[in-house]
TORNU-892103 format. One line per 4 residues: their letters; for each residue x, z, y of C-alpha. Coordinates in nm, 3 decimals, always signed. Layout:
<rs>
A = X:Z:Y | ...
</rs>
This chain:
<rs>
MADL = +4.630:+3.870:+5.246 | +4.435:+3.575:+5.107 | +4.295:+3.356:+5.379 | +3.925:+3.286:+5.337
KSVF = +3.979:+2.928:+5.450 | +4.215:+2.867:+5.157 | +3.960:+3.023:+4.920 | +3.700:+2.787:+5.068
HEWC = +3.925:+2.483:+5.015 | +3.995:+2.600:+4.660 | +3.620:+2.617:+4.592 | +3.572:+2.269:+4.741
SKNK = +3.845:+2.121:+4.522 | +3.697:+2.286:+4.210 | +3.357:+2.134:+4.290 | +3.505:+1.797:+4.392
VEPK = +3.358:+1.799:+4.742 | +3.535:+1.725:+5.067 | +3.444:+1.957:+5.359 | +3.413:+1.803:+5.702
FEVR = +3.534:+2.018:+5.992 | +3.414:+1.919:+6.340 | +3.575:+2.112:+6.625 | +3.466:+2.074:+6.986
PTGP = +3.548:+2.268:+7.302 | +3.274:+2.475:+7.462 | +3.250:+2.700:+7.764 | +3.410:+2.678:+8.107
KHRQ = +3.764:+2.548:+8.153 | +3.902:+2.885:+8.262 | +3.768:+3.057:+7.949 | +3.747:+2.783:+7.693
RFLC = +3.627:+2.842:+7.339 | +3.609:+2.615:+7.039 | +3.305:+2.566:+6.818 | +3.367:+2.446:+6.463
EVRV = +3.095:+2.315:+6.233 | +3.159:+2.269:+5.861 | +2.948:+2.038:+5.651 | +2.982:+1.995:+5.276
PNYP = +2.812:+1.702:+5.099 | +2.505:+1.795:+4.889 | +2.457:+2.124:+5.077 | +2.202:+2.148:+5.360
YVAA = +2.384:+2.433:+5.532 | +2.598:+2.377:+5.841 | +2.841:+2.663:+5.884 | +2.955:+2.748:+6.235
GNST = +3.243:+2.943:+6.376 | +3.381:+2.986:+6.723 | +3.690:+3.136:+6.873 | +3.940:+3.095:+7.153
NKKD = +4.155:+2.862:+6.940 | +4.078:+2.585:+6.693 | +4.245:+2.746:+6.393 | +4.042:+3.067:+6.418
AERN = +3.722:+2.869:+6.479 | +3.783:+2.677:+6.156 | +3.858:+3.001:+5.973 | +3.534:+3.158:+6.101
AARD = +3.334:+2.851:+5.995 | +3.490:+2.867:+5.647 | +3.397:+3.236:+5.631 | +3.040:+3.148:+5.729
FMSF = +3.014:+2.884:+5.457 | +3.159:+3.119:+5.197 | +2.903:+3.384:+5.290 | +2.632:+3.117:+5.246
LVRT = +2.768:+3.041:+4.899 | +2.760:+3.412:+4.811 | +2.404:+3.450:+4.943 | +2.283:+3.153:+4.739
GKVN = +2.462:+3.273:+4.427 | +2.701:+2.976:+4.401 | +3.000:+3.209:+4.427 | +3.030:+3.566:+4.302
ASDI = +3.119:+3.817:+4.570 | +3.384:+3.950:+4.333 | +3.559:+3.609:+4.339 | +3.636:+3.654:+4.707
PADA = +3.941:+3.872:+4.774 | +3.855:+4.211:+4.921 | +4.112:+4.170:+5.197 | +3.963:+3.837:+5.312
GMAA = +3.769:+4.018:+5.582 | +3.421:+3.943:+5.450 | +3.162:+4.215:+5.405 | +2.989:+4.243:+5.069
IAPA = +2.686:+4.016:+5.062 | +2.421:+4.035:+4.793 | +2.272:+3.708:+4.668 | +1.923:+3.639:+4.802
TNAD = +1.641:+3.685:+4.554 | +1.267:+3.641:+4.570 | +1.020:+3.928:+4.525 | +1.005:+3.863:+4.149
GSGD = +1.385:+3.889:+4.121 | +1.454:+3.519:+4.082 | +1.703:+3.358:+4.316 | +1.619:+3.042:+4.507
RYGS = +1.856:+2.745:+4.519 | +1.940:+2.792:+4.885 | +1.857:+3.158:+4.928 | +1.519:+3.136:+5.097
QRKF = +1.390:+3.474:+5.205 | +1.066:+3.638:+5.098 | +0.752:+3.572:+5.298 | +0.729:+3.751:+5.631
FDGG = +0.371:+3.877:+5.596 | +0.396:+4.008:+5.237 | +0.277:+4.367:+5.269 | -0.091:+4.283:+5.323
MGPQ = -0.039:+4.240:+5.695 | -0.135:+3.904:+5.835 | -0.073:+3.763:+6.180 | -0.423:+3.873:+6.281
DLGQ = -0.341:+4.241:+6.217 | -0.156:+4.454:+6.467 | +0.150:+4.636:+6.347 | +0.203:+5.009:+6.398
AYQP = +0.413:+4.945:+6.707 | +0.123:+4.770:+6.879 | -0.149:+5.025:+6.805 | -0.271:+5.213:+7.113
IERE = -0.141:+5.567:+7.144 | -0.416:+5.817:+7.078 | -0.346:+6.132:+7.273 | -0.540:+6.373:+7.487
INPV = -0.473:+6.326:+7.857 | -0.556:+6.604:+8.098 | -0.680:+6.517:+8.450 | -0.348:+6.610:+8.614
DRAR = -0.153:+6.367:+8.394 | -0.412:+6.094:+8.450 | -0.389:+6.138:+8.830 | -0.008:+6.129:+8.815
EQLE = -0.015:+5.809:+8.605 | -0.258:+5.647:+8.849 | -0.032:+5.741:+9.141 | +0.272:+5.597:+8.962
MKEA = +0.073:+5.281:+8.890 | -0.020:+5.245:+9.258 | +0.341:+5.289:+9.364 | +0.456:+5.032:+9.109
ESVD = +0.195:+4.783:+9.232 | +0.313:+4.819:+9.591 | +0.673:+4.729:+9.504 | +0.774:+4.391:+9.644
VNAA = +0.897:+4.204:+9.338 | +0.993:+3.905:+9.551 | +1.219:+4.111:+9.778 | +1.531:+3.941:+9.643
IHGN = +1.407:+3.609:+9.782 | +1.426:+3.738:+10.139 | +1.740:+3.949:+10.114 | +1.565:+4.268:+9.994
WTIE = +1.398:+4.310:+10.331 | +1.054:+4.468:+10.321 | +0.822:+4.527:+10.614 | +0.896:+4.899:+10.605
NAKA = +1.274:+4.879:+10.614 | +1.262:+4.594:+10.868 | +1.054:+4.811:+11.103 | +1.291:+5.104:+11.050
KLHQ = +1.598:+4.892:+11.130 | +1.427:+4.747:+11.437 | +1.346:+5.096:+11.569 | +1.701:+5.212:+11.496
FMQM = +1.850:+4.911:+11.678 | +1.623:+4.960:+11.978 | +1.711:+5.330:+12.004 | +2.085:+5.269:+11.970
NKIT = +2.080:+5.004:+12.244 | +1.832:+5.198:+12.461 | +1.580:+4.917:+12.459 | +1.224:+5.001:+12.549
ADYK = +0.970:+4.736:+12.472 | +0.608:+4.706:+12.390 | +0.555:+4.499:+12.079 | +0.278:+4.418:+11.842
YTPV = +0.299:+4.332:+11.470 | +0.099:+4.026:+11.370 | +0.094:+3.906:+11.011 | +0.171:+3.538:+10.967
GPDH = +0.071:+3.312:+10.681 | -0.223:+3.277:+10.449 | -0.423:+3.586:+10.358 | -0.295:+3.603:+10.001
AR = +0.069:+3.612:+10.119 | +0.033:+3.898:+10.370
</rs>
């Protein structure tokens, strides 16, 4: 099996460029990973690879740079061995069929759609709603609005389950007491 890193070094020596591998540790100490960045002079691309060991991180970065070279048309995909573990990548071309030097993609808003237009996914759904469905949706909306989204801040205690637990505790311990609930705090926080 031909190693993609050796193919990468072979390409660098043919083109008389010296790749620069920078490996640094990332992640926590108990599950450390290594991030490798590869830079080649005269190329704006910085290839990256990461793995649990330095050797594999370098291999992944070399694979990334080779895929960049295939995308930009600097290397034919057929020149890379099939068993090198790299999926077939077509060189990037513009809409008129011409390739760009560094494989820039076509414009995002080409199909007549501009940023001011809404895409199909954002168009409102047009459907007939009968009164029963509308009432059910309004009820679901009311229930969703009454949910305490800040419950996690105070240990998932709500007024309802706090009252229920208080009543349960008082009944278990045979405590009879007269009590009154009084809201505390500003009006908007009640």
